[in-house]
Backbone bond lengths (Angstrom), bond angles and torsions (degrees), N, CA, C in turn:
res aa  C-N    CA-C-N  psi(-1)  N-CA   C-N-CA  omega(-1)  CA-C   N-CA-C  phi
1 M - - - 1.452 - - 1.525 107.70 -
2 D 1.335 115.25 132.67 1.465 118.35 -179.68 1.523 111.31 -77.87
3 K 1.292 115.30 167.81 1.462 120.82 -174.23 1.526 112.39 -63.08
4 L 1.332 118.01 -40.55 1.463 120.77 179.69 1.527 111.96 -63.52
5 T 1.305 116.57 -42.68 1.468 120.30 178.34 1.521 109.98 -63.30
6 N 1.306 116.20 -44.29 1.455 121.12 179.37 1.527 110.92 -60.93
7 L 1.324 117.23 -44.23 1.461 120.86 178.74 1.523 111.64 -65.39
8 K 1.320 116.95 -39.59 1.467 120.87 177.84 1.531 110.21 -61.72
9 I 1.309 117.65 -45.03 1.467 121.75 179.13 1.522 110.29 -64.54
10 Q 1.325 117.75 -41.73 1.468 121.06 177.90 1.532 110.73 -62.61
11 K 1.322 115.87 -40.19 1.468 120.22 177.65 1.529 110.05 -62.55
12 L 1.322 117.38 -45.19 1.463 121.26 178.76 1.527 111.11 -62.32
13 L 1.307 116.59 -40.25 1.465 120.32 178.89 1.526 111.10 -64.39
14 Q 1.319 116.82 -41.39 1.463 120.33 177.47 1.525 111.19 -63.52
15 E 1.321 115.26 -43.31 1.466 119.17 179.55 1.525 110.56 -63.17
16 Y 1.324 116.32 -43.44 1.463 119.99 -179.98 1.532 110.90 -65.05
17 S 1.313 117.37 -39.64 1.467 120.74 177.79 1.524 110.57 -61.26
18 Y 1.323 116.32 -42.04 1.462 120.05 176.77 1.537 110.12 -61.71
19 L 1.322 116.89 -45.58 1.470 120.93 -179.32 1.528 111.22 -62.38
20 L 1.325 117.37 -35.70 1.470 120.40 176.11 1.523 110.93 -62.69
21 S 1.323 116.58 -42.72 1.465 120.54 177.93 1.521 110.95 -64.47
22 D 1.308 115.91 -42.01 1.457 120.99 178.96 1.532 110.19 -63.80
23 D 1.308 116.51 -41.68 1.468 121.90 178.10 1.532 110.63 -61.95
24 E 1.314 116.24 -45.87 1.467 120.69 179.19 1.528 110.52 -59.93
25 Y 1.326 116.69 -44.40 1.463 121.40 178.68 1.524 111.14 -61.50
26 K 1.315 116.57 -48.51 1.468 120.37 -176.34 1.525 111.57 -65.64
27 L 1.305 117.12 -39.90 1.468 119.82 177.93 1.527 111.14 -66.16
28 E 1.317 116.44 -34.72 1.470 120.04 176.85 1.527 110.75 -66.92
29 V 1.321 117.07 -40.13 1.467 120.63 176.49 1.528 109.37 -61.17
30 I 1.319 117.04 -46.71 1.471 121.80 179.36 1.533 110.02 -58.73
31 D 1.312 116.83 -48.52 1.474 120.36 -179.72 1.524 111.93 -63.28
32 T 1.325 116.39 -38.87 1.455 121.28 -178.23 1.526 112.03 -66.35
33 Y 1.315 117.31 -40.65 1.459 120.92 -173.66 1.529 114.92 -98.31
34 R 1.334 118.25 -5.81 1.464 121.14 -176.96 1.532 112.89 -54.12
35 S 1.326 117.39 -52.67 1.467 119.32 -175.85 1.524 111.41 -66.11
36 E 1.322 117.48 -37.52 1.464 120.52 179.10 1.539 110.82 -66.02
37 F 1.323 115.97 -43.06 1.465 120.79 178.00 1.532 110.25 -61.11
38 L 1.312 116.36 -47.02 1.467 119.81 -179.28 1.523 111.90 -65.75
39 K 1.301 116.68 -32.97 1.470 119.99 176.93 1.521 110.18 -62.16
40 V 1.336 116.16 -45.29 1.461 120.42 179.21 1.530 110.23 -65.44
41 V 1.329 117.29 -42.70 1.469 120.85 178.29 1.526 109.87 -60.79
42 N 1.321 117.08 -45.18 1.469 121.15 179.85 1.525 111.96 -61.28
43 E 1.322 116.17 -41.22 1.464 120.15 179.24 1.525 111.38 -65.69
44 E 1.313 116.77 -40.90 1.465 121.25 -178.97 1.529 112.13 -73.49
45 N 1.310 116.64 -37.36 1.467 121.33 -172.77 1.526 113.09 -99.36
46 K 1.318 116.02 -6.97 1.478 121.28 -177.37 1.536 110.91 57.04
47 T 1.331 115.90 43.67 1.464 121.85 178.04 1.514 109.42 -119.32
48 E 1.302 115.78 -179.79 1.465 120.07 178.69 1.527 109.63 -131.93
49 I 1.314 115.48 83.37 1.457 121.31 171.83 1.515 106.21 -99.31
50 K 1.321 116.88 124.38 1.462 120.44 -178.66 1.528 109.54 -93.24
51 P 1.337 117.32 146.04 1.469 119.70 179.43 1.523 113.01 -57.60
52 E 1.314 117.18 -32.40 1.463 119.63 -178.83 1.524 112.82 -78.27
53 D 1.347 117.75 -6.52 1.462 121.47 179.43 1.525 112.37 -65.84
54 K 1.317 117.13 -19.69 1.467 122.24 176.88 1.527 112.24 51.65
55 N 1.296 116.26 58.16 1.461 121.38 179.15 1.531 110.32 -78.29
56 E 1.326 116.28 61.20 1.453 121.54 -175.09 1.522 112.28 -54.60
57 E 1.324 116.59 -40.10 1.459 118.78 -174.36 1.521 112.64 -66.85
58 I 1.325 117.51 -21.96 1.456 118.37 179.72 1.525 112.82 -111.16
59 I 1.304 117.59 -13.06 1.463 120.06 -178.98 1.523 110.85 -106.71
60 D 1.313 117.03 -57.41 1.452 119.73 177.81 1.522 108.26 -130.12
61 K 1.312 114.48 134.48 1.457 120.47 179.73 1.520 107.42 -96.00
62 S 1.303 116.38 155.56 1.459 117.29 172.15 1.515 110.32 -143.70
63 V 1.304 114.67 153.78 1.450 121.49 -178.00 1.527 107.30 -103.77
64 N 1.300 116.03 114.39 1.460 119.88 179.10 1.519 111.45 -130.05
65 E 1.314 116.09 31.69 1.450 119.27 -179.88 1.527 108.55 -74.24
66 P 1.324 116.56 132.46 1.462 118.51 179.29 1.528 110.93 -69.84
67 I 1.299 115.18 149.66 1.456 118.83 174.73 1.524 107.45 -105.11
68 D 1.317 115.24 156.31 1.463 119.16 176.46 1.516 108.13 -71.17
69 V 1.314 115.66 123.22 1.453 120.29 -177.24 1.527 108.52 -107.36
70 P 1.318 116.69 119.82 1.458 119.94 179.01 1.538 111.15 -64.36
71 E 1.303 115.24 153.47 1.465 121.41 -177.45 1.525 112.19 -58.48
72 N 1.333 117.36 -38.15 1.472 119.31 -179.78 1.536 111.57 -63.58
73 I 1.345 117.18 -33.35 1.464 120.76 178.69 1.526 110.00 -72.67
74 I 1.318 116.43 -39.59 1.466 120.36 177.24 1.526 109.50 -59.34
75 K 1.306 116.53 -45.60 1.474 120.51 179.21 1.528 111.42 -64.57
76 K 1.326 115.88 -42.20 1.463 119.73 -179.65 1.534 110.40 -64.73
77 C 1.334 116.66 -42.96 1.466 120.81 178.24 1.525 110.35 -60.91
78 K 1.310 116.45 -42.79 1.466 120.76 179.60 1.529 110.53 -61.92
79 K 1.306 116.37 -43.97 1.472 121.02 -179.67 1.535 110.79 -63.35
80 I 1.324 116.79 -47.13 1.472 120.68 179.96 1.523 109.98 -63.83
81 Y 1.326 116.08 -44.66 1.467 120.97 -179.27 1.531 110.90 -58.74
82 R 1.314 116.94 -43.80 1.473 119.94 179.00 1.525 111.72 -61.00
83 E 1.318 116.82 -39.21 1.465 120.30 177.89 1.531 111.00 -65.89
84 I 1.316 116.12 -39.97 1.468 120.48 178.94 1.524 110.48 -65.30
85 V 1.320 116.05 -43.85 1.468 120.93 -177.79 1.530 111.21 -61.63
86 K 1.308 117.12 -35.07 1.473 120.52 179.05 1.528 111.41 -57.06
87 L 1.333 116.41 -31.24 1.462 120.58 -177.17 1.529 114.32 -99.52
88 T 1.333 116.19 -20.08 1.467 118.28 -168.58 1.524 115.07 -119.11
89 H 1.313 118.45 -6.62 1.469 119.08 -175.50 1.532 110.20 -58.02
90 P 1.338 117.51 135.49 1.470 121.16 -177.98 1.534 114.23 -56.22
91 D 1.310 118.01 -26.30 1.470 120.64 176.67 1.526 112.02 -73.48
92 K 1.326 117.30 -16.97 1.465 121.24 -175.52 1.531 113.79 -105.90
93 T 1.337 116.30 -11.33 1.464 118.71 -176.78 1.526 111.12 -143.93
94 K 1.297 115.15 155.33 1.471 121.28 175.19 1.528 110.68 -107.85
95 S 1.309 117.14 -2.03 1.458 122.09 -177.62 1.528 110.58 -74.05
96 E 1.330 115.77 124.78 1.469 120.06 177.86 1.519 110.96 -63.87
97 W 1.324 116.32 -36.99 1.459 121.02 179.66 1.526 110.28 -61.24
98 L 1.331 117.20 -45.32 1.461 120.60 179.90 1.527 111.36 -67.72
99 V 1.319 117.13 -39.46 1.467 120.20 177.88 1.528 109.75 -64.55
100 D 1.330 117.04 -38.45 1.460 120.65 176.48 1.531 110.44 -62.22
101 L 1.328 116.72 -42.15 1.467 120.14 176.53 1.527 110.86 -63.95
102 Y 1.323 116.50 -36.41 1.466 121.19 177.09 1.532 109.53 -60.11
103 I 1.316 116.49 -48.26 1.468 121.15 -178.67 1.528 110.18 -62.25
104 K 1.335 116.58 -45.18 1.464 120.19 179.20 1.526 111.40 -64.21
105 S 1.324 116.47 -38.60 1.461 119.00 179.97 1.533 111.16 -69.06
106 K 1.312 116.39 -34.86 1.473 119.42 177.84 1.530 110.07 -64.25
107 E 1.335 116.38 -44.79 1.469 120.22 177.07 1.530 110.53 -61.56
108 A 1.314 116.40 -43.78 1.472 120.37 -179.94 1.524 110.75 -63.91
109 Y 1.326 116.87 -40.34 1.460 120.29 179.74 1.527 111.03 -65.14
110 E 1.325 116.85 -42.14 1.466 120.53 179.82 1.526 111.56 -62.73
111 E 1.330 116.93 -27.66 1.470 121.82 178.72 1.532 111.31 -96.99
112 Y 1.323 117.45 0.76 1.462 123.04 -173.92 1.522 110.50 51.67
113 N 1.328 115.02 45.19 1.456 120.95 -178.99 1.526 108.82 -90.43
114 L 1.299 114.40 91.69 1.461 121.26 -176.73 1.524 111.75 -61.13
115 F 1.331 117.33 -35.44 1.467 120.69 178.29 1.520 111.66 -58.30
116 D 1.318 115.59 -54.88 1.465 119.03 -176.80 1.519 111.30 -61.83
117 L 1.316 116.84 -41.49 1.468 119.67 178.08 1.527 110.68 -62.85
118 Y 1.316 116.14 -41.30 1.457 120.19 179.15 1.530 110.93 -63.83
119 L 1.333 116.21 -44.89 1.469 119.68 179.92 1.534 111.63 -63.97
120 I 1.318 117.23 -37.90 1.475 120.60 176.49 1.523 109.94 -66.22
121 S 1.318 116.14 -40.53 1.470 118.93 179.45 1.528 111.15 -62.99
122 I 1.322 117.83 -34.19 1.470 121.13 176.90 1.533 109.52 -63.51
123 K 1.343 116.59 -45.05 1.463 120.88 179.60 1.525 111.48 -60.21
124 L 1.329 116.73 -30.11 1.462 121.38 -176.69 1.524 112.52 -97.69
125 D 1.315 116.99 5.52 1.472 121.62 -178.91 1.526 112.50 61.33
126 I 1.294 116.93 35.85 1.461 122.06 175.63 1.524 107.08 -94.77
127 N 1.304 116.65 125.42 1.454 121.50 -177.40 1.531 109.92 -79.50
128 V 1.327 115.57 115.81 1.463 122.08 179.08 1.516 107.58 -126.47
129 T 1.321 115.68 135.42 1.449 120.21 178.61 1.517 109.24 -109.33
130 L 1.326 114.92 124.25 1.462 119.87 173.75 1.519 107.56 -98.49
131 E 1.321 114.70 149.65 1.457 119.57 -174.04 1.515 111.41 -123.83
132 L 1.307 114.71 171.79 1.451 121.95 -177.53 1.530 112.14 -53.98
133 E 1.314 118.13 -42.63 1.470 120.13 -178.04 1.529 112.71 -69.01
134 D 1.327 117.83 -14.09 1.471 121.31 177.01 1.528 112.03 -77.32
135 I 1.315 116.94 -19.28 1.464 121.48 -174.18 1.525 111.96 -60.25
136 S 1.303 118.10 -40.39 1.470 121.19 -179.61 1.527 111.07 -60.77
137 T 1.325 116.26 -45.79 1.466 119.83 179.17 1.519 110.97 -66.33
138 L 1.312 117.00 -41.41 1.458 120.44 178.71 1.531 110.47 -61.51
139 S 1.314 116.92 -40.22 1.466 120.96 177.88 1.529 110.96 -63.89
140 K 1.326 117.65 -39.33 1.469 121.06 177.67 1.524 110.76 -64.69
141 L 1.328 116.81 -39.28 1.462 120.13 177.82 1.523 111.11 -63.85
142 I 1.314 116.37 -39.55 1.463 120.67 177.04 1.522 110.33 -64.20
143 D 1.318 116.87 -44.72 1.464 120.42 179.00 1.525 110.91 -60.91
144 R 1.317 117.10 -41.52 1.462 120.76 179.40 1.532 110.91 -64.51
145 K 1.324 116.87 -41.43 1.465 120.45 177.93 1.526 110.31 -64.07
146 K 1.335 117.81 -40.42 1.463 121.27 177.59 1.525 110.87 -62.85
147 E 1.325 117.23 -39.76 1.473 120.67 177.88 1.526 110.50 -63.29
148 K 1.313 116.54 -41.52 1.461 119.77 179.01 1.529 110.31 -62.72
149 L 1.318 116.64 -44.99 1.465 120.59 -179.98 1.521 111.06 -64.67
150 E 1.313 117.10 -38.47 1.458 120.63 177.40 1.530 111.00 -64.77
151 S 1.328 116.83 -38.39 1.468 118.90 178.98 1.532 110.80 -66.83
152 I 1.317 117.08 -33.97 1.472 119.89 175.68 1.526 109.39 -65.42
153 E 1.330 116.22 -44.82 1.466 120.63 -179.31 1.527 112.11 -64.05
154 N 1.315 118.10 -22.20 1.461 122.05 178.91 1.525 112.46 -96.39
155 S 1.316 117.05 -0.08 1.461 119.94 -178.48 1.525 110.36 -74.86
156 W 1.327 114.46 154.38 1.462 120.36 179.14 1.523 110.74 -57.74
157 L 1.299 115.07 -45.72 1.463 119.88 -175.76 1.524 111.43 -63.59
158 W 1.322 117.49 -43.50 1.462 120.94 179.23 1.535 110.61 -62.77
159 L 1.341 115.17 -46.47 1.460 119.06 179.44 1.530 111.20 -60.21
160 W 1.329 116.00 -42.08 1.455 121.03 179.36 1.538 110.67 -64.37
161 A 1.325 115.91 -47.73 1.473 120.38 -177.43 1.527 111.97 -63.48
162 N 1.320 117.28 -26.97 1.459 120.78 -177.23 1.529 113.33 -102.78
163 S 1.321 116.12 10.19 1.468 119.69 175.73 1.523 109.59 -68.63
164 K 1.316 114.84 146.42 1.464 119.93 -176.73 1.523 112.73 -87.62
165 T 1.334 116.84 -27.95 1.463 119.52 -176.86 1.529 110.29 -127.39
166 E 1.316 114.67 162.32 1.474 120.02 176.57 1.529 110.62 -65.17
167 E 1.326 116.20 -34.25 1.467 120.17 178.20 1.532 110.66 -62.08
168 E 1.328 116.70 -45.15 1.472 120.82 176.80 1.527 110.49 -59.58
169 K 1.330 116.52 -43.73 1.463 120.70 179.65 1.526 110.72 -59.84
170 M 1.324 116.86 -45.26 1.466 119.65 -178.67 1.528 111.52 -67.58
171 N 1.322 117.34 -34.84 1.463 120.39 175.51 1.524 110.75 -61.49
172 I 1.309 116.07 -42.49 1.468 120.31 179.31 1.526 110.43 -66.44
173 V 1.316 117.56 -42.90 1.471 121.32 177.95 1.527 109.91 -59.81
174 N 1.309 117.51 -46.13 1.464 120.94 -179.17 1.528 112.25 -65.42
175 K 1.331 116.48 -40.19 1.471 119.86 176.20 1.533 110.05 -64.70
176 F 1.322 115.98 -40.58 1.470 120.58 177.80 1.530 110.38 -60.04
177 I 1.313 117.16 -46.80 1.471 122.02 -179.18 1.529 109.80 -62.64
178 D 1.329 117.10 -46.91 1.470 120.84 -179.83 1.528 111.40 -60.39
179 K 1.320 116.21 -44.28 1.470 121.24 -176.81 1.531 112.13 -69.70
180 N 1.325 117.71 -26.87 1.472 121.12 -173.00 1.520 113.22 -118.36
181 K 1.320 117.86 24.89 1.479 121.62 -177.00 1.524 112.85 -49.82
182 E 1.331 117.24 -50.16 1.474 119.88 -176.08 1.530 112.83 -70.73
183 K 1.314 117.87 -25.76 1.468 121.03 179.46 1.532 112.11 -80.70
184 L 1.334 116.17 -24.17 1.453 120.55 -177.78 1.470 108.11 -84.49
């Protein structure tokens, strides 16, 4: 692999790592404020939506559209996943950290998420080589993650949690109620 390709892949990995951190933060904000938001909605609308009801479609949207995964990426994901499983399978280890990596790698493999598998392989000191033809898929994964983060930022709950004043919060609650009358 030439130096430019290597640098491009490293740049993509850094960007994806940042997006993972941003995703974790945003999901934590959503989880933290969900019950409070629903409490205010219930008080205003005289309804009973419970925080555990997980009304994702009306509170937080998410992008889970599959992307077309080329055959070479499927094969590469399978190869990396097998290497990870050799070290992390619950039958082979008692370490919670390794079992957690096993679970994450299984989810990543099922989604053919080459980024996550690659990042897990780094944590486990598994040597994986990414190539020029992988860049297109990696870029699509980054775009998909950005879309998911944007949908969180446009969700009612996110807007409410990040409002600066109580008046802004109540405006968002009222708009939410008006927009979702039949669903509530």
